[in-house]
C-alpha positions in Angstrom: 36.5 -6.8 -0.5 34.4 -3.5 -2.1 35.4 -2.4 -5.5 36.0 1.4 -6.1 33.8 1.3 -9.2 30.2 -0.1 -10.2 28.0 -0.4 -12.6 25.0 1.8 -12.8 21.9 2.6 -14.7 22.2 6.3 -15.1 20.8 9.3 -17.2 22.8 12.0 -18.4 19.9 14.3 -19.1 16.1 13.8 -19.0 14.7 12.7 -22.1 13.2 8.7 -23.6 13.6 5.4 -22.4 17.0 5.3 -24.5 18.7 8.0 -22.3 19.0 5.3 -19.4 22.4 4.1 -20.1 24.9 1.7 -18.4 27.6 3.7 -16.7 30.8 2.9 -14.6 30.6 4.9 -11.2 32.3 5.1 -8.3 31.2 3.5 -5.5 29.1 5.6 -3.1 31.4 6.3 0.2 29.9 5.8 3.4 28.5 8.1 6.2 28.2 7.4 9.8 24.4 7.0 9.9 24.6 4.7 7.0 24.5 1.2 5.5 26.5 -0.3 2.3 24.6 -2.3 0.2 25.3 -4.6 -2.6 22.3 -5.2 -4.7 20.5 -7.8 -6.2 17.3 -6.1 -7.2 15.6 -2.7 -8.2 12.1 -1.8 -7.9 11.3 -0.1 -11.5 8.1 2.0 -10.7 6.2 4.9 -12.8 8.0 7.8 -10.8 11.5 6.5 -12.3 10.1 6.9 -15.9 8.8 10.3 -14.7 12.4 11.5 -13.8 13.6 10.3 -16.3 11.8 12.2 -18.6 12.0 15.4 -17.0 10.3 15.6 -13.6 12.1 16.6 -10.6 11.6 15.1 -6.8 13.3 17.6 -5.1 15.9 20.8 -6.2 18.5 20.6 -8.8 19.5 17.1 -10.0 23.1 16.7 -10.8 23.9 14.5 -13.7 24.4 11.2 -14.0 22.1 10.4 -12.0 21.0 7.2 -10.5 17.1 5.8 -10.6 15.6 4.0 -8.0 14.1 4.3 -4.8 13.9 0.5 -3.8 15.0 -2.9 -4.0 16.9 -5.3 -1.9 20.6 -6.9 -1.5 23.2 -7.6 1.3 24.9 -5.5 3.8 28.3 -5.5 2.9 29.8 -2.0 5.1 28.2 -0.5 8.2 28.8 3.3 9.2 30.7 3.8 12.5 26.9 4.9 14.6 25.4 1.6 12.5 25.0 -1.6 15.4 21.2 -2.7 14.1 22.9 -4.7 11.0 25.2 -7.6 10.5 27.7 -7.9 7.7 26.2 -10.4 4.8 22.2 -9.6 6.1 19.5 -9.7 3.3 17.8 -6.5 3.8 15.6 -4.4 1.3 15.1 -0.8 1.5 13.0 2.3 0.7 14.4 5.7 0.4 12.9 8.9 -1.7 15.8 10.7 -4.3 18.6 9.5 -2.1 21.8 11.9 -2.7 23.9 9.3 -3.1 22.2 7.5 -5.4 19.8 5.2 -6.4 19.4 1.2 -7.1 19.6 1.0 -10.5 24.0 0.7 -9.7 25.3 -2.8 -8.1 25.9 -0.9 -5.0 24.0 2.1 -3.0 24.2 3.6 0.4 21.6 5.0 2.0 20.7 6.3 5.8 20.0 2.8 8.4 16.8 4.2 9.4 15.3 3.2 5.8 16.5 0.1 5.4 15.2 -3.2 7.4 15.7 -7.4 7.4 14.0 -9.3 5.0 11.0 -11.2 6.1 11.7 -14.8 6.2 8.5 -15.5 4.0 10.5 -13.2 0.7 13.3 -14.1 -1.4 15.6 -11.5 -2.6 13.5 -10.6 -6.0 10.3 -10.8 -4.5 11.6 -8.1 -1.7 12.9 -5.8 -4.0 9.8 -5.3 -5.8 8.2 -4.4 -2.2 8.8 -1.7 -0.5 7.1 0.9 -2.5 4.4 -1.1 -3.3 3.9 -2.4 0.6 4.3 0.8 2.3 2.0 2.6 0.1 -0.4 -0.2 0.5 -0.2 -0.4 4.3 -0.2 3.0 5.2 -3.4 3.7 3.0 -5.4 1.1 4.3 -4.3 1.3 8.2 -3.1 4.8 8.6 -5.0 7.0 6.1 -8.6 4.9 5.8 -8.1 2.9 9.0 -10.1 0.2 7.2 -12.2 -1.6 9.8 -13.6 -5.4 9.8 -16.5 -5.9 7.1 -16.4 -2.4 5.5 -16.6 -2.7 1.8 -13.5 -0.7 0.4 -13.2 -0.7 -3.4 -9.7 -0.5 -4.5 -9.0 1.1 -8.2 -5.8 0.0 -9.8 -5.9 -3.1 -8.1 -4.1 -5.2 -10.4 -0.7 -3.3 -10.2 2.2 -3.3 -7.7 0.4 -1.0 -5.0 -3.2 -2.5 -5.6 -2.2 -6.7 -5.6 -0.8 -5.4 -2.5 -3.3 -3.3 -0.9 -5.9 -6.4 -1.7 -4.1 -8.8 0.9 -4.2 -6.1 3.3 -7.5 -5.3 3.4 -8.7 -9.2 3.8 -6.3 -9.0 6.1 -8.7 -6.5 7.8 -11.5 -8.8 7.2 -12.9 -6.0 5.1 -14.8 -6.8 2.1 -13.1 -6.1 -1.0 -13.9 -4.9 -4.6 -11.0 -4.9 -7.0 -11.3 -2.4 -10.0 -8.4 -4.1 -12.3 -6.9 -3.7 -16.0 -8.3 -6.7 -18.6 -9.3 -9.8 -17.8 -5.8 -11.0 -16.8 -5.6 -8.4 -14.2 -9.1 -9.3 -12.6 -8.1 -12.6 -13.1 -4.8 -11.5 -10.5 -6.8 -9.3 -8.1 -9.1 -12.5 -6.9 -6.3 -14.5 -7.2 -4.7 -12.5 -4.2 -7.6 -12.3 -2.7 -10.6 -9.7 -3.9 -13.9 -10.6 -3.2 -15.3 -9.5 -6.4 -13.7 -7.7 -9.4 -14.5 -6.4 -12.4 -12.5 -4.5 -16.0 -12.5 -1.0 -15.0 -12.0 -0.5 -18.9 -14.8 -2.5 -19.8 -17.7 -2.8 -18.0 -19.7 -0.9 -15.9 -17.6 -0.6 -13.1 -20.2 1.5 -10.6 -23.2 -1.0 -11.7 -20.9 -3.5 -10.6 -19.5 -2.3 -7.3 -23.0 -1.3 -6.6 -24.1 -4.7 -7.3 -21.4 -5.3 -4.9 -22.4 -2.8 -2.1 -26.1 -2.1 -2.2 -25.6 1.4 0.0 -22.5 2.2 -1.2 -18.5 1.5 -0.5 -17.2 2.8 2.5 -13.9 3.5 1.6 -12.2 3.8 -1.9 -8.2 3.7 -2.2 -7.4 5.1 -5.6 -3.9 4.3 -7.2 -5.2 5.5 -10.8 -7.3 8.2 -11.9 -9.0 9.7 -14.9 -12.9 8.6 -16.2 -12.4 5.3 -14.5 -12.2 6.8 -11.1 -15.1 9.4 -11.5 -16.8 6.5 -12.4 -15.9 4.3 -9.4 -17.0 7.4 -7.1 -20.3 7.1 -8.3 -21.0 4.1 -6.1 -19.8 6.0 -2.9 -22.1 7.2 -0.1 -22.3 10.4 2.6 -19.0 9.7 4.5 -16.9 7.6 2.1 -13.2 8.0 2.3 -11.2 8.3 -0.8 -7.4 7.9 0.3 -4.6 8.4 -2.9 -0.9 8.4 -2.8 0.1 11.9 -3.9 1.3 11.1 -8.1 -2.1 10.2 -9.1 -3.3 11.8 -12.0 -5.7 13.4 -12.5 -6.4 13.6 -8.6 -9.9 12.6 -7.7 -12.8 15.5 -8.4 -14.8 16.7 -5.1 -17.6 14.7 -4.4 -20.7 15.3 -2.0 -20.1 13.7 1.1 -17.0 12.1 -0.1 -13.9 13.1 2.2 -10.6 13.0 0.1 -7.5 12.2 1.4 -3.9 12.5 -0.3 -1.0 10.2 1.6 2.7 9.9 0.6 4.3 6.3 1.8 7.0 6.8 4.5 10.1 4.7 5.2 11.2 4.3 8.4 11.9 1.6 11.0 8.5 1.8 12.5 7.0 1.9 9.2 9.2 -1.3 8.1 8.4 -3.2 11.3 4.3 -2.4 10.6 4.9 -3.9 7.1 6.8 -6.8 8.4 4.1 -7.9 11.0 1.4 -7.4 8.4 3.5 -9.5 5.6 4.1 -12.3 8.9 0.1 -12.5 9.1 -1.1 -13.0 5.3 -1.1 -16.8 4.7 0.6 -17.2 1.4 1.7 -13.1 1.4 2.1 -12.9 -3.0 4.3 -10.0 -4.6 3.4 -10.3 -8.5 6.2 -9.9 -10.4 5.1 -8.8 -14.3 8.4 -8.7 -16.0 12.3 -9.2 -14.8 15.2 -6.9 -16.7 19.1 -6.8 -16.6 21.0 -4.0 -15.2 22.0 -3.2 -18.7 18.5 -3.8 -20.2 17.0 -1.1 -18.1 16.2 1.1 -20.6 13.9 -1.9 -21.8 12.5 -1.8 -18.3 11.6 1.6 -18.8 10.1 0.8 -22.1 7.9 -1.5 -20.8 6.5 1.0 -18.3 5.5 3.6 -20.7 3.7 0.5 -22.8 1.0 0.4 -19.8 -0.9 -2.7 -19.1 2.0 -3.7 -16.1 0.2 -6.5 -14.0 2.2 -6.3 -10.7 6.0 -4.8 -10.1 8.7 -4.8 -13.0 11.5 -5.2 -11.4 16.1 -4.8 -12.7 17.9 -8.0 -11.2 21.4 -6.6 -10.8 23.5 -9.0 -9.2 22.9 -13.0 -9.8 24.1 -14.1 -5.9 
């Protein structure tokens, strides 16, 4: 039985993390091309905190606004045109600015092409943390940078949710991976998921460390954070180096002579999730590092933690226990 109402963490206005409060809201109605999911886990990202603070991801926002663009759960209802899924199937999904509300809720309705079965290597908790990080990392490595075997790649921001996944996909392509991470614990995490070498971008001379790793300069950079640390990383490039960065990285990388800057967005769809599924299955002991887990009624604390910084891996909200 699907209830008529649900709990959801939503905002009624823009502001600090305390404006994110628990609401009782109607379960979203299902359209013909949509899937209704009972949410298990919702991923939390800096983009959620940015929206809560006042940034609009699209047009005019309507309050109350339920945050959360990614997560995992169980299919409980199917639109009349949908035949790809079964009731009770375990799925994960990513849909940017979903008009019927996000994953910080007990139920979410979204287009079926933004949903995919969970790979067998993952449980619900880790699957809920993966869609944005996985799709962002894989598109950057495979489509934007077109990383090749034996190339030297520098991943800056390597100890975060996207970076830890990107390291594993870069190693899958048989590249040589240098990780610019945050803190000694971030360096340890980057090495544990497969980086060939790593350095603390905040305390070490990162350009010198990268030059020792790749004396002729790195062939590719995946920039997952901006600022002075990234600019130091870019000193260890050469003419023809490809630099990819997801839109939203601030400040954006400055132009460097001979360096190709490539901005991109994560994309979700049937093809993209199939690509992600195959990559996950190809990585021995694939890991999705979880930094911290919060409950739905403590979603504001998850945002407080995001704003504190130094998040190793991904923060998630555990919405249900089953």
